[in-house]
C-alpha positions in Angstrom: 0.0 0.0 0.0 3.0 2.3 0.5 3.9 1.9 -3.2 0.4 2.5 -4.7 -1.7 3.8 -1.8 -3.8 5.9 -4.2 -4.8 2.9 -6.3 -8.4 1.8 -5.8 -7.7 -1.7 -7.0 -4.8 -2.2 -4.6 -6.8 -0.8 -1.7 -9.8 -3.1 -2.4 -7.6 -6.1 -2.8 -5.9 -5.3 0.6 -9.4 -4.8 2.2 -10.5 -8.2 0.9 -7.3 -9.8 2.1 -7.3 -8.3 5.6 -11.0 -9.4 6.0 -10.3 -13.0 4.9 -7.2 -13.8 6.8 -7.3 -16.5 9.5 -8.8 -15.3 12.8 -5.6 -14.5 14.6 -4.3 -12.3 11.7 -7.6 -10.8 10.5 -7.8 -7.0 10.8 -11.3 -5.6 10.3 -10.3 -2.0 11.1 -7.6 -2.0 8.4 -9.9 -3.8 6.0 -12.6 -1.0 6.6 -9.9 1.7 6.1 -8.7 0.2 2.8 -12.3 -0.3 1.6 -13.3 3.3 2.5 -10.3 4.6 0.6 -11.0 2.4 -2.4 -14.6 3.7 -2.4 -13.5 7.3 -2.2 -11.1 6.7 -5.2 -13.7 4.7 -7.2 -17.2 4.9 -5.8 -18.7 2.9 -8.8 -16.2 0.1 -8.6 -18.1 -3.2 -8.5 -15.5 -5.1 -6.5 -15.2 -2.2 -4.0 -18.9 -2.2 -3.4 -19.1 -5.9 -3.1 -16.3 -6.1 -0.5 -17.8 -3.1 1.3 -21.1 -5.0 1.5 -19.4 -8.0 3.1 -17.5 -5.9 5.6 -20.7 -4.0 6.6 -22.6 -7.3 6.9 -20.0 -9.4 8.8 -18.1 -6.8 10.9 -20.5 -3.9 11.5 -23.6 -6.1 11.4 -25.2 -3.3 9.3 -27.5 -5.3 7.0 -29.1 -2.2 5.4 -25.8 -0.7 4.4 -24.6 -4.1 3.2 -27.6 -4.5 1.0 -27.1 -1.1 -0.5 -23.5 -1.9 -1.5 -24.4 -5.4 -2.8 -27.1 -3.8 -4.9 -24.6 -1.2 -6.3 -22.1 -3.9 -7.1 -24.7 -6.1 -8.7 -25.8 -3.3 -11.0 -22.2 -2.9 -12.1 -22.0 -6.6 -13.1 -20.8 -8.3 -9.9 -23.4 -11.1 -10.0 -21.9 -12.6 -6.8 -23.0 -9.5 -5.0 -26.6 -10.1 -6.3 -26.3 -13.6 -4.7 -25.2 -12.1 -1.4 -28.1 -9.6 -1.6 -30.6 -12.4 -2.3 -29.1 -14.4 0.6 -29.6 -11.5 3.0 -33.2 -10.8 1.8 -34.1 -14.5 1.9 -32.8 -14.9 5.5 -34.7 -11.8 6.6 -38.0 -13.2 5.1 -37.4 -16.6 6.7 -36.5 -15.2 10.1 -39.6 -13.0 10.1 -41.7 -16.1 9.1 -40.2 -18.3 11.8 -40.5 -15.6 14.5 -44.1 -15.0 13.5 -44.9 -18.7 14.3 -42.6 -18.7 17.4 -40.0 -21.1 16.0 -37.1 -18.8 16.8 
């Protein structure tokens, strides 16, 4: 990152890497920082929005913000982001259904 710190691609790859390391080495704060920088440099980057969605979902537990970024990434051609968006929406519907009938 020192060599190409102003490159959106490098920042998003670092964010993805820091968020997927094994537990003892994972650094969510650094991943969020790299992701925020990548989004500032390239707000319409599909990969940056997809990674941002996963960070918001898994680390911040901010489902609405995650869905927003998954939607943006999907609209830019990242079909895996659409699958993540579908998974979130599907789990919300099922959780509401199960809680309505007292299964949860």
